[in-house]
C-alpha positions in Angstrom: -21.3 7.3 -12.2 -20.2 3.6 -12.4 -16.5 3.3 -13.0 -15.2 -0.3 -12.4 -12.0 -1.8 -13.6 -14.2 -3.8 -16.1 -15.7 -0.5 -17.4 -12.2 1.0 -17.8 -10.9 -2.1 -19.7 -14.0 -2.2 -22.0 -13.6 1.5 -22.8 -9.9 1.1 -23.6 -10.6 -1.9 -26.0 -13.2 0.2 -27.8 -10.8 3.2 -28.1 -7.5 1.4 -28.7 -8.3 -2.1 -30.1 -5.1 -2.3 -32.2 -2.7 -0.8 -29.7 -0.3 -3.1 -27.9 -1.4 -3.7 -24.3 0.9 -6.4 -23.1 4.5 -7.3 -24.0 6.0 -10.6 -22.8 9.2 -12.5 -23.6 9.1 -16.2 -23.2 11.6 -17.2 -25.9 13.9 -14.9 -27.8 11.9 -11.6 -28.1 9.1 -9.6 -26.6 5.8 -10.5 -28.3 3.0 -7.9 -28.3 -0.7 -8.6 -27.5 -3.2 -5.9 -28.5 -6.1 -4.7 -26.5 -8.5 -6.7 -28.7 -6.4 -9.8 -28.3 -6.2 -9.5 -24.5 -9.9 -8.9 -24.3 -10.5 -12.3 -26.1 -8.1 -14.0 -23.6 -9.9 -12.4 -20.7 -13.3 -13.4 -21.9 -12.2 -17.0 -22.5 -10.6 -17.4 -19.1 -13.4 -15.5 -17.3 -16.0 -17.7 -18.9 -13.9 -20.7 -18.0 -13.9 -19.6 -14.3 -17.7 -19.3 -14.4 -18.0 -22.8 -16.0 -15.7 -24.1 -13.2 -18.1 -22.8 -10.6 -16.8 -19.3 -9.6 -19.6 -17.1 -8.4 -19.9 -13.4 -7.9 -18.3 -12.4 -4.6 -16.0 -15.5 -4.3 -12.5 -14.8 -3.2 -9.8 -16.1 -5.5 -6.0 -15.9 -5.0 -3.3 -15.2 -7.6 0.2 -16.5 -6.9 2.6 -16.0 -9.8 5.6 -14.2 -11.2 4.8 -11.1 -13.2 3.6 -12.1 -16.7 0.7 -11.7 -19.1 -1.3 -14.5 -17.4 -1.2 -12.5 -14.2 -2.9 -9.5 -15.7 -5.2 -11.5 -17.8 -6.0 -13.7 -14.8 -7.0 -10.8 -12.6 -9.2 -9.2 -15.2 -10.8 -12.6 -15.9 -11.6 -12.9 -12.1 -13.4 -9.5 -12.3 -15.5 -10.7 -15.3 -16.5 -13.7 -13.3 -17.5 -11.3 -10.5 -14.7 -12.6 -8.1 -12.4 -10.7 -5.8 -8.6 -11.2 -6.2 -6.3 -11.9 -3.3 -2.9 -11.1 -4.9 0.0 -13.0 -3.2 3.8 -12.4 -3.3 5.9 -15.2 -4.6 8.3 -14.5 -1.8 5.8 -15.6 0.9 6.8 -18.5 3.1 4.2 -21.2 2.5 4.0 -22.6 6.0 3.3 -19.3 7.6 2.5 -16.1 5.6 1.0 -17.8 2.6 -1.1 -20.2 4.6 -2.3 -17.3 6.8 -3.5 -15.2 3.9 -5.3 -18.1 2.1 -7.0 -19.2 5.3 -7.9 -15.7 6.5 -9.4 -14.7 3.1 -11.3 -18.0 2.9 -10.0 -18.4 -0.7 -12.1 -20.8 -2.8 -10.0 -20.8 -6.0 -6.3 -20.3 -6.6 -4.7 -19.3 -9.9 -1.0 -20.3 -9.7 2.0 -20.5 -11.9 3.8 -23.8 -12.5 6.8 -22.6 -10.5 4.7 -21.8 -7.5 2.3 -24.7 -7.4 4.5 -26.8 -5.1 4.0 -24.2 -2.4 0.2 -24.7 -2.6 0.6 -28.5 -2.7 2.6 -28.4 0.6 -0.3 -26.7 2.4 -3.5 -27.8 0.5 -4.5 -30.2 3.3 -4.9 -27.1 5.6 -7.0 -25.2 3.1 -10.5 -26.6 3.5 -12.2 -23.7 1.6 -10.2 -24.3 -1.6 -12.3 -26.0 -4.3 -10.0 -25.8 -7.3 -6.4 -24.9 -8.1 -5.9 -23.6 -11.7 -2.3 -24.1 -12.8 -1.1 -21.6 -15.5 1.6 -23.9 -16.9 1.2 -27.5 -18.0 2.4 -30.1 -15.5 3.5 -33.8 -16.0 0.8 -34.8 -13.5 -2.0 -33.0 -11.5 -2.9 -33.6 -7.9 -6.4 -33.6 -6.4 -8.3 -30.3 -7.0 -5.7 -29.2 -9.7 -6.6 -28.3 -13.2 -4.5 -26.9 -16.1 -5.4 -23.3 -17.2 -5.6 -24.6 -20.8 -8.4 -26.9 -19.8 -10.2 -24.0 -18.1 -9.8 -21.9 -21.3 -11.3 -24.8 -23.2 -14.3 -24.8 -20.8 -14.6 -21.1 -21.4 -14.7 -21.5 -25.2 -17.4 -24.2 -24.8 -19.4 -22.0 -22.4 -19.3 -19.0 -24.8 -20.4 -21.2 -27.7 -23.5 -22.3 -25.8 -24.3 -19.1 -23.9 -25.0 -15.6 -25.4 -22.0 -13.3 -24.9 -24.3 -10.7 -23.3 -25.2 -13.2 -20.6 -21.5 -13.8 -19.6 -20.7 -10.0 -19.8 -23.7 -9.2 -17.6 -21.7 -10.6 -14.6 -18.8 -8.2 -15.0 -21.2 -5.4 -15.9 -23.2 -6.0 -12.7 -20.2 -5.0 -10.6 -20.7 -1.6 -8.9 -18.1 0.9 -7.6 -18.3 -0.4 -4.1 -17.8 -4.1 -5.0 -14.5 -5.5 -3.8 -11.7 -5.8 -6.4 -8.8 -7.0 -4.3 -7.9 -8.0 -0.7 -4.2 -6.9 -0.5 -2.4 -8.0 2.6 0.0 -5.7 4.3 3.4 -7.0 5.2 2.6 -7.4 8.9 4.8 -4.7 10.4 3.2 -5.4 13.8 0.9 -8.4 14.4 -0.7 -10.6 11.8 -0.9 -9.1 8.3 -4.1 -7.1 7.6 -6.2 -7.6 4.5 -6.7 -4.2 2.8 -10.1 -4.3 1.0 -9.8 -2.2 -2.2 -13.0 -1.6 -4.3 -13.2 -1.2 -8.0 -13.8 2.6 -7.5 -10.7 2.8 -5.2 -8.6 1.6 -8.1 -10.3 3.7 -10.9 -10.3 6.8 -8.7 -6.6 6.4 -7.9 -5.9 6.0 -11.6 -7.7 9.3 -12.3 -6.0 11.0 -9.3 -2.5 9.9 -10.3 -3.0 11.3 -13.8 -3.5 14.7 -12.1 0.2 14.7 -11.4 1.6 12.8 -14.4 0.8 13.0 -18.1 1.0 9.8 -20.2 -0.7 8.9 -23.5 -1.2 5.8 -25.7 2.3 6.0 -27.1 3.9 5.2 -23.7 5.6 2.0 -22.6 6.3 0.8 -19.1 8.4 -2.1 -17.9 7.2 -3.5 -14.6 10.0 -4.8 -12.3 8.0 -4.7 -9.1 5.9 -7.7 -8.2 2.4 -7.3 -9.7 0.8 -8.1 -6.3 2.0 -4.6 -5.1 -0.8 -2.0 -5.3 1.8 0.4 -6.6 2.4 -1.9 -9.6 -1.3 -2.4 -10.0 -2.3 1.3 -10.3 0.8 3.0 -11.7 2.1 -0.1 -13.5 -0.8 -1.5 -15.5 -4.1 0.2 -14.7 -3.0 3.7 -15.6 -1.4 2.4 -18.8 -4.5 0.3 -19.6 -6.8 3.4 -19.1 -4.6 5.4 -21.5 -4.3 2.6 -24.2 -0.6 2.4 -23.5 1.8 -0.7 -23.3 2.9 -2.8 -20.4 5.9 -5.1 -20.4 6.9 -7.6 -17.7 10.3 -9.1 -16.8 11.2 -12.3 -18.5 10.8 -15.1 -15.9 14.0 -17.0 -15.4 14.5 -20.6 -14.3 15.5 -19.2 -10.8 14.8 -15.9 -9.0 18.4 -14.9 -9.6 18.1 -15.6 -13.4 14.9 -13.3 -13.4 17.0 -10.6 -11.8 19.7 -11.0 -14.4 17.1 -10.6 -17.1 16.1 -7.1 -15.9 19.0 -5.1 -17.5 18.7 -7.1 -20.8 14.9 -6.6 -20.9 15.1 -2.9 -20.2 17.2 -2.4 -23.3 14.8 -4.5 -25.4 11.6 -2.8 -24.2 12.9 0.8 -24.2 10.4 2.0 -21.5 9.3 5.6 -21.0 8.6 5.0 -17.3 9.8 2.5 -14.7 8.5 2.1 -11.2 11.1 1.9 -8.4 11.5 1.4 -4.7 14.5 2.6 -2.7 16.2 -0.8 -2.6 15.9 -1.1 -6.5 17.1 2.5 -6.9 20.2 1.8 -4.9 20.9 -1.4 -6.8 20.7 0.4 -10.2 23.0 3.2 -8.9 25.5 0.6 -7.7 25.5 -1.1 -11.1 26.0 2.3 -12.9 29.0 3.1 -10.6 30.6 -0.3 -11.1 30.2 0.1 -14.8 32.0 3.5 -14.6 34.8 2.1 -12.3 35.4 -0.7 -14.8 36.5 1.9 -17.4 39.4 3.1 -15.3 40.4 5.9 -12.9 40.4 8.6 -15.5 36.8 7.9 -16.6 35.7 7.5 -13.0 37.2 10.9 -12.1 35.6 12.6 -15.1 32.2 11.0 -14.2 32.4 12.2 -10.6 33.3 15.8 -11.8 30.4 15.7 -14.3 28.0 14.5 -11.6 29.0 17.2 -9.2 28.7 19.8 -11.9 25.2 18.6 -12.9 24.1 18.4 -9.3 25.3 22.0 -8.7 23.4 23.2 -11.9 20.2 21.4 -10.8 20.1 22.8 -7.3 17.0 21.5 -5.5 15.3 20.5 -8.7 12.3 22.1 -10.5 12.4 25.9 -10.7 15.8 25.9 -8.9 17.4 24.2 -11.9 20.0 26.5 -13.5 18.9 29.4 -11.3 21.1 32.5 -10.6 24.8 32.2 -11.5 24.4 28.5 -12.1 23.0 29.1 -15.6 26.7 29.5 -16.6 27.2 25.7 -16.0 24.6 24.9 -18.7 27.0 24.4 -21.7 29.3 22.2 -19.5 26.3 20.1 -18.3 25.2 19.6 -21.9 28.7 18.5 -22.9 28.9 15.9 -20.0 25.4 14.7 -20.8 26.4 14.0 -24.4 29.7 12.3 -23.7 28.9 10.5 -20.5 25.3 10.4 -19.3 23.7 9.5 -22.6 25.7 6.3 -22.5 24.3 5.4 -19.1 20.7 6.1 -20.3 21.3 3.7 -23.3 21.6 0.9 -20.7 18.0 1.8 -19.7 16.8 1.6 -23.3 17.6 5.3 -24.1 14.0 6.5 -24.0 13.3 6.5 -20.2 11.6 9.8 -19.3 11.7 9.2 -15.6 11.3 6.7 -12.7 8.5 7.0 -10.1 9.8 6.0 -6.7 7.5 4.6 -4.1 7.9 2.7 -0.8 10.2 4.0 1.9 11.8 7.4 2.0 14.1 8.0 -1.0 17.1 10.0 0.2 18.0 13.3 -1.5 21.4 12.2 -2.7 19.8 9.3 -4.7 17.3 11.7 -6.2 20.1 14.1 -7.2 22.1 11.3 -8.8 19.4 10.2 -11.1 18.3 13.8 -11.9 21.9 14.6 -12.9 22.3 11.7 -15.3 19.0 12.7 -17.0 16.7 10.0 -15.6 14.8 11.7 -12.8 13.5 9.5 -10.0 10.5 11.4 -8.8 9.6 10.5 -5.2 6.0 9.6 -4.5 4.2 8.6 -1.3 1.3 6.3 -0.6 0.2 3.2 1.2 -1.9 0.2 0.4 -4.9 1.6 2.3 -5.0 4.5 -0.2 -4.7 2.2 -3.2 -1.8 3.5 -2.9 -0.9 6.9 -4.4 -1.4 10.0 -2.1 1.2 12.4 -3.6 4.1 12.4 -6.1 6.7 14.6 -7.6 6.6 14.7 -11.4 7.7 16.6 -14.5 5.2 19.4 -13.8 6.5 20.1 -10.2 9.3 18.5 -8.2 11.5 19.3 -5.3 14.2 17.1 -3.8 13.3 16.0 -0.3 9.6 16.4 -0.8 7.0 13.7 -1.6 5.5 16.0 -4.1 2.0 17.3 -4.8 -1.0 15.5 -3.4 -3.1 13.9 -6.1 -6.4 15.5 -7.0 -9.2 15.3 -5.9 -8.0 14.4 -2.4 -8.5 16.0 1.0 -5.3 16.0 3.1 -4.6 17.4 6.6 -1.8 17.1 9.1 -3.0 16.3 12.7 -1.3 16.3 16.1 -1.6 13.3 18.5 -4.9 14.7 19.7 -6.3 14.9 16.2 -6.1 18.7 15.9 -5.3 20.0 12.4 -1.8 21.6 12.2 -1.0 24.7 10.2 1.3 24.8 7.1 4.9 23.7 8.1 3.9 22.0 11.4 4.6 18.2 11.7 2.0 15.7 12.6 0.2 12.6 11.3 -0.8 12.6 7.6 -4.6 12.1 7.3 -6.4 11.8 4.0 -9.9 11.5 2.6 -10.9 10.6 -1.0 -12.4 7.9 -3.2 -9.1 6.0 -3.1 -9.4 5.3 0.6 -9.9 1.6 1.3 -13.3 0.0 2.3 -11.6 -1.4 5.5 -9.6 -4.4 6.7 -11.0 -7.9 5.9 -12.5 -9.5 9.0 -10.8 -6.9 11.3 -13.3 -4.3 12.5 -11.1 -3.2 15.4 -8.2 -2.2 13.1 -10.6 -0.6 10.6 -12.2 1.6 13.3 -8.7 2.6 14.5 -7.5 3.6 11.0 -10.7 4.9 9.4 -12.5 7.7 11.3 -15.4 9.5 9.7 -14.1 8.7 6.2 -10.6 9.9 7.0 -7.6 7.5 6.7 -5.1 7.9 9.5 -1.9 6.8 7.7 0.3 6.4 10.7 3.0 8.4 8.8 4.4 11.6 10.0 5.0 14.7 7.8 4.1 18.3 7.1 2.6 20.3 4.2 4.3 23.4 2.9 3.5 25.5 -0.2 1.4 22.8 -1.7 4.0 20.0 -1.3 3.9 17.1 1.1 7.0 16.1 3.1 7.0 12.7 4.7 9.4 12.4 7.6 8.8 8.9 8.9 6.4 6.6 10.8 4.2 8.4 13.3 4.4 5.3 15.5 8.2 4.6 15.1 9.2 7.9 16.7 12.2 8.2 19.0 10.7 9.4 22.3 13.2 10.7 24.9 12.8 10.4 28.6 11.5 14.0 28.7 8.9 13.3 26.0 10.6 15.0 23.0 9.9 13.2 19.8 12.0 12.7 16.7 11.6 10.6 13.5 14.5 8.1 13.1 14.3 7.4 9.3 16.3 10.3 8.1 19.2 9.5 10.5 19.1 5.8 9.6 19.2 6.6 5.9 22.1 9.0 6.3 24.1 6.5 8.5 23.7 3.7 6.0 24.8 6.1 3.3 27.9 7.3 5.1 28.9 4.2 7.2 30.5 1.6 4.9 30.8 -0.8 7.8 27.0 -0.8 8.4 24.7 -2.9 6.3 21.4 -2.4 8.2 20.6 -0.1 11.1 17.7 0.8 13.4 17.6 3.5 16.1 15.8 3.0 19.4 14.8 5.3 22.3 11.6 4.5 24.0 11.7 7.1 26.7 15.1 5.9 27.8 18.2 7.8 29.0 19.9 7.7 25.6 19.4 6.5 22.0 20.9 3.2 20.9 21.3 1.4 17.5 20.9 -2.2 16.5 22.8 -3.0 13.3 24.3 -5.6 11.0 27.7 -5.1 9.5 29.2 -5.6 6.0 31.6 -8.5 6.5 33.0 -8.0 2.9 34.9 -4.9 4.0 38.6 -5.0 4.5 39.1 -5.6 8.3 35.7 -7.4 8.4 36.6 -10.5 6.5 36.5 -13.9 8.3 40.3 -14.1 8.5 40.4 -10.7 10.3 37.6 -11.6 12.6 39.0 -15.0 13.6 40.9 -13.5 16.5 39.2 -11.6 19.4 41.6 -8.7 18.8 40.4 -8.4 15.2 36.7 -8.4 16.3 37.4 -5.7 18.9 39.1 -3.6 16.2 36.0 -4.1 13.9 33.7 -2.8 16.6 35.9 0.3 17.1 35.7 0.9 13.3 31.9 1.0 13.5 32.1 3.4 16.5 34.6 5.7 14.7 32.3 5.8 11.6 29.3 6.7 13.8 31.4 9.4 15.6 31.6 11.3 12.3 28.0 12.5 13.1 29.1 13.8 16.6 30.5 17.1 17.5 33.8 17.6 15.8 33.0 15.1 13.1 32.6 16.0 9.4 28.9 15.2 9.5 28.1 16.8 12.9 25.7 19.4 11.6 23.2 16.9 10.2 21.3 15.7 13.3 20.8 16.7 16.9 23.4 14.9 19.1 20.8 13.4 21.5 19.3 11.2 18.8 22.6 9.7 17.8 23.3 6.3 19.2 25.4 6.3 22.4 26.1 2.6 21.8 25.1 -0.2 19.5 24.4 -3.9 19.3 25.9 -5.8 16.4 23.5 -8.6 15.4 24.8 -12.1 14.3 22.6 -12.3 11.1 21.3 -9.9 8.5 17.5 -9.1 8.4 15.9 -10.9 5.5 12.5 -11.9 4.2 13.3 -15.4 5.2 13.7 -14.6 8.9 10.7 -12.3 8.8 12.6 -9.1 9.6 12.2 -7.5 6.1 8.9 -7.4 4.3 8.2 -8.0 0.6 8.9 -4.3 -0.2 12.4 -4.9 1.3 11.6 -2.6 4.2 12.8 -3.5 7.7 9.9 -4.5 10.0 10.9 -2.3 13.0 8.6 -3.8 15.5 9.7 -7.4 14.7 13.4 -6.5 15.0 12.8 -4.7 18.3 10.8 -7.7 19.6 13.3 -10.3 18.5 16.3 -8.5 20.0 14.6 -7.0 23.1 17.2 -8.6 25.4 20.1 -7.1 23.4 18.4 -3.7 23.5 18.0 -3.9 27.3 21.7 -4.9 27.6 22.7 -1.6 25.9 21.2 0.3 28.9 23.6 -1.4 31.3 27.1 -0.1 32.2 28.7 -3.1 30.4 26.5 -2.7 27.3 27.1 1.1 27.0 30.7 0.2 26.0 30.3 -1.2 22.4 33.4 -3.4 22.8 31.3 -5.8 24.8 31.1 -9.7 24.8 27.8 -10.0 22.8 29.1 -7.7 20.0 32.4 -9.6 20.0 30.5 -12.9 19.9 28.2 -11.7 17.0 31.2 -11.1 14.8 
């Protein structure tokens, strides 16, 4: 049966014409646009694209902050028969942005007024580009540029002269296997790979995701994540569109910092039922909540901490374990704390938030317990762009802290060892999946496609195990710590715990590529007492700072208060302090705010080698002193 994104949108407009689809704040309040109104905008822009020369199968790019025009723009591309290449506004134009536009042979670019200067700086290196459509009116337009308002005018004219059925026939001619988007991965190894996702990949993943989560037309979501993320695509607006529900986007500020500041204000205004999150965002929200509590004084802080511990004890491991056994006695106390403390926290998130869905990297248990305790569960999910992206998720129906939830249905999932042999329940290996959500392949990269897709099965490169119907993701299959005797261990859990318990450490990666011992490369938090510039001015102060880091790491060793958490052999015997943090700007963090392990290891290969020398094994060494 044909199920394209165009089919889904048309069905929703028929069923829910008067429901609010999009919510956007450009001035003083959020303005609603109904499904019928959005359909008109999509038809007009889509027809304008056809009038401009866009043909079925053309690759277009979309570079903009999250807003109505983003969603309308992508749908309009589909009605014109085009494929969207969604781009992050954080991409460096001279490298990452240029690579994607050249590699995808993009012919048309839809770009916001704030981003158009990036395109202008590289347009002379983009011979394929025929036209640049600018969403916002400009004082002047350069060669190949046209205002979106003008394209809409061309669309209105086209629809006056052409029967509507003739225009709609283009979008209706799309089949399940036609390409919807080419979504570039963040390039954790070599050049980024263009993940080809078909219309059916998207609509299948919408249906699959709804096997784990129930929403209906009354729901509202507030999308904080960039819309170019596949996670925001599927769980952000296409699930909501399919159900006739409402989607709000962050009010765009005059600067990226202003946009960030708008988030807490907008959440209260939208009152969302569901928010998508990634670990970096979850940690940021938690920090803001804790700072708000601390600002109310020591007494309130102590009461909040006690309430949190009580609620965590009552909840146990979540799900069926909540209030089990003797812990049911805590229920009245938890209810009291919820009323006098946690309800106030929830009001800062609009007061109607049912839950978060967490995607991206591993979300540590403590973070999950925190949100569950305050009555805003953050259900951990798992997926990757190549699976459009949702593979599994916790949800209201079933959840367990530490797990990545129930695999979506229908989906085939197996755990394989390095030789490709399927593992029994509880045994670790690579997560391998097969289903209609699995990508068509990588754009212009048959070698990578053949390596990742084998007989219809997607080899995720992630390590995990399945147990009692739940999936547990333990880290990257290819980022394993491998000791000199061949034993393997996933580093992510140790890295998460260390960053949680070591206040001196800002970022950290473990390394052991069949070497005599494990080492760490890290950056430090220079805002800590003892780490301020004044303290680090003298060599003695820098040596003391290095010893502070060592002492904090030693908490995980035998005799330390955290010694039971991990095997000693995987703890770093020494470490390299790096002179600068890992950021998107220096290419060491991707657009999902995840550290790009291979790039960090490559850039600091000499420092890593030095750690395996007698001088380097003592952390109080000249390079570390110099880095501080």
